[in-house]
C-alpha positions as a LaTeX table, in Angstrom:
\begin{tabular}{lrrr}
\hline
Residue & $x$ (\AA) & $y$ (\AA) & $z$ (\AA) \\
\hline
Gln1 & 15.53 & 4.76 & $-3.24$ \\
Val2 & 11.79 & 3.81 & $-3.23$ \\
Gln3 & 9.40 & 5.59 & $-0.86$ \\
Leu4 & 6.29 & 4.18 & $-0.02$ \\
Val5 & 3.36 & 6.36 & 1.74 \\
Glu6 & 0.47 & 4.77 & 3.22 \\
Ser7 & $-3.07$ & 6.58 & 3.99 \\
Gly8 & $-6.60$ & 5.86 & 4.46 \\
Gly9 & $-6.45$ & 4.33 & 7.84 \\
Gly10 & $-8.49$ & 5.35 & 10.89 \\
Leu11 & $-11.36$ & 4.10 & 13.33 \\
Val12 & $-14.28$ & 1.80 & 12.00 \\
Gln13 & $-16.82$ & $-0.31$ & 13.66 \\
Ala14 & $-17.16$ & $-3.84$ & 13.26 \\
Gly15 & $-18.47$ & $-5.22$ & 10.19 \\
Gly16 & $-17.51$ & $-2.02$ & 8.40 \\
Ser17 & $-14.99$ & $-1.37$ & 5.67 \\
Leu18 & $-11.78$ & 0.61 & 5.06 \\
Arg19 & $-9.65$ & 1.01 & 2.13 \\
Leu20 & $-5.83$ & 1.70 & 2.61 \\
Ser21 & $-3.80$ & 3.09 & $-0.27$ \\
Cys22 & 0.02 & 3.02 & $-0.78$ \\
Thr23 & 1.63 & 5.56 & $-3.00$ \\
Ala24 & 5.21 & 4.97 & $-4.22$ \\
Ser25 & 7.71 & 6.99 & $-5.74$ \\
Gly26 & 9.78 & 5.78 & $-8.89$ \\
Arg27 & 9.14 & 5.18 & $-12.44$ \\
Thr28 & 9.02 & 1.48 & $-12.20$ \\
Phe29 & 6.55 & 0.72 & $-10.03$ \\
Ser30 & 4.79 & $-1.50$ & $-12.29$ \\
Asn31 & 7.71 & $-3.90$ & $-11.47$ \\
Tyr32 & 7.38 & $-4.10$ & $-8.12$ \\
Ala33 & 5.81 & $-6.88$ & $-6.01$ \\
Met34 & 3.97 & $-5.34$ & $-3.11$ \\
Gly35 & 2.93 & $-6.37$ & 0.24 \\
Trp36 & 0.81 & $-5.41$ & 3.18 \\
Phe37 & 1.56 & $-6.36$ & 6.54 \\
Arg38 & 0.31 & $-5.71$ & 9.80 \\
Gln39 & 1.67 & $-5.41$ & 13.62 \\
Ala40 & $-0.58$ & $-5.05$ & 16.91 \\
Pro41 & 0.56 & $-3.95$ & 20.01 \\
Gly42 & 2.88 & $-6.64$ & 21.81 \\
Lys43 & 2.83 & $-8.94$ & 18.74 \\
Glu44 & 4.98 & $-9.65$ & 15.67 \\
Arg45 & 4.42 & $-8.13$ & 12.36 \\
Glu46 & 2.50 & $-10.40$ & 10.32 \\
Phe47 & 1.76 & $-10.80$ & 6.52 \\
Val48 & $-1.64$ & $-9.72$ & 5.28 \\
Thr49 & $-1.55$ & $-9.89$ & 1.49 \\
Phe50 & 0.51 & $-9.67$ & $-1.49$ \\
Ile51 & $-0.07$ & $-8.54$ & $-5.14$ \\
Ser52 & 2.52 & $-9.34$ & $-7.79$ \\
Ser53 & 3.68 & $-7.23$ & $-10.93$ \\
Lys54 & 1.17 & $-9.45$ & $-12.69$ \\
Thr55 & $-1.61$ & $-8.85$ & $-10.28$ \\
Thr56 & $-1.46$ & $-12.40$ & $-8.48$ \\
Thr57 & $-2.40$ & $-12.16$ & $-5.02$ \\
Leu58 & $-1.94$ & $-14.02$ & $-1.93$ \\
Tyr59 & $-3.68$ & $-13.68$ & 1.36 \\
Ala60 & $-3.42$ & $-14.75$ & 4.88 \\
Asp61 & $-6.05$ & $-17.09$ & 6.23 \\
Ser62 & $-7.25$ & $-14.58$ & 8.72 \\
Val63 & $-8.14$ & $-12.02$ & 6.12 \\
Lys64 & $-9.19$ & $-14.57$ & 3.15 \\
Gly65 & $-12.44$ & $-13.76$ & 1.87 \\
Arg66 & $-12.68$ & $-10.19$ & 3.36 \\
Phe67 & $-9.62$ & $-8.03$ & 2.16 \\
Thr68 & $-8.93$ & $-7.53$ & $-1.23$ \\
Ser69 & $-5.49$ & $-6.08$ & $-2.44$ \\
Ser70 & $-5.17$ & $-4.37$ & $-5.91$ \\
Arg71 & $-2.87$ & $-1.96$ & $-7.88$ \\
Asp72 & $-3.07$ & 1.00 & $-10.29$ \\
Asn73 & 0.32 & 1.16 & $-11.75$ \\
Ala74 & $-0.85$ & 4.42 & $-13.67$ \\
Lys75 & $-0.89$ & 5.95 & $-10.05$ \\
Asn76 & 1.85 & 4.14 & $-8.61$ \\
Thr77 & $-0.57$ & 3.01 & $-5.80$ \\
Val78 & $-1.51$ & $-0.22$ & $-4.44$ \\
Tyr79 & $-4.74$ & $-0.71$ & $-2.21$ \\
Leu80 & $-6.01$ & $-2.78$ & 0.54 \\
Gln81 & $-9.85$ & $-3.13$ & 0.52 \\
Met82 & $-10.83$ & $-4.16$ & 3.96 \\
Asn83 & $-14.33$ & $-5.54$ & 4.32 \\
Ser84 & $-16.26$ & $-7.03$ & 7.32 \\
Val85 & $-13.61$ & $-5.89$ & 9.76 \\
Lys86 & $-13.19$ & $-7.41$ & 12.93 \\
Pro87 & $-11.53$ & $-6.05$ & 16.42 \\
Glu88 & $-8.47$ & $-8.43$ & 15.83 \\
Asp89 & $-7.73$ & $-6.66$ & 12.54 \\
Thr90 & $-6.55$ & $-3.48$ & 14.98 \\
Ala91 & $-3.14$ & $-2.77$ & 14.02 \\
Val92 & $-0.67$ & $-0.48$ & 12.32 \\
Tyr93 & $-0.81$ & $-1.47$ & 8.78 \\
Tyr94 & 2.37 & $-1.16$ & 6.49 \\
Cys95 & 2.73 & $-1.59$ & 2.93 \\
Ala96 & 6.29 & $-2.96$ & 1.29 \\
Ala97 & 7.87 & $-2.96$ & $-1.86$ \\
Asp98 & 10.33 & $-6.01$ & $-3.71$ \\
Ala99 & 12.04 & $-4.70$ & $-6.39$ \\
Pro100 & 13.48 & $-6.84$ & $-8.98$ \\
Pro101 & 15.35 & $-9.08$ & $-8.65$ \\
Tyr102 & 12.47 & $-10.62$ & $-6.43$ \\
Thr103 & 13.30 & $-12.36$ & $-3.21$ \\
Gly104 & 10.35 & $-14.55$ & $-4.07$ \\
Asn105 & 9.73 & $-14.74$ & $-0.10$ \\
Trp106 & 6.60 & $-12.76$ & 0.17 \\
Lys107 & 5.08 & $-13.94$ & 3.04 \\
Ala108 & 7.80 & $-12.87$ & 5.13 \\
Ser109 & 8.96 & $-9.33$ & 6.17 \\
Ser110 & 12.59 & $-10.21$ & 4.77 \\
Gly111 & 11.23 & $-10.65$ & 1.24 \\
Tyr112 & 10.87 & $-6.66$ & 0.81 \\
Asp113 & 13.36 & $-4.00$ & $-0.17$ \\
Tyr114 & 11.25 & $-1.11$ & 1.00 \\
Trp115 & 8.69 & $-0.12$ & 3.63 \\
Gly116 & 6.16 & 2.62 & 4.29 \\
Gln117 & 5.70 & 4.41 & 7.60 \\
Gly118 & 2.64 & 2.46 & 8.50 \\
Thr119 & $-1.11$ & 4.09 & 9.00 \\
Gln120 & $-3.32$ & 2.86 & 12.19 \\
Val121 & $-6.38$ & 0.79 & 11.81 \\
Thr122 & $-8.74$ & 0.59 & 14.82 \\
Val123 & $-11.64$ & $-1.53$ & 14.74 \\
Ser124 & $-14.08$ & $-0.97$ & 17.50 \\
Ser125 & $-16.59$ & $-3.63$ & 18.88 \\
\hline
\end{tabular}
């Protein structure tokens, strides 16, 4: 069983920056494919970004050029650096892990085996 714990959420002004962290339990973190999703009130959970075990990344068009995902396998942690944030980035942000054998469906919630509890990000205008 893998446990994921997000941190770093909070209130930020539009145009500002925030860095989210997600720390995983388990000794094989380096093999996990990691994703970030978000869910705003009244909306479906949506894909934000993905980073593979080999640090290949994918981004949703809405965050491309503003958000960056990275990972530190020595710390069992994946990061989401959020720059130039907008009010529409307000949501609960979740990290997720896909352990081998990979689903490969990394833009969908169903592509992941484990989820964190989420961290709230609020962007004020």
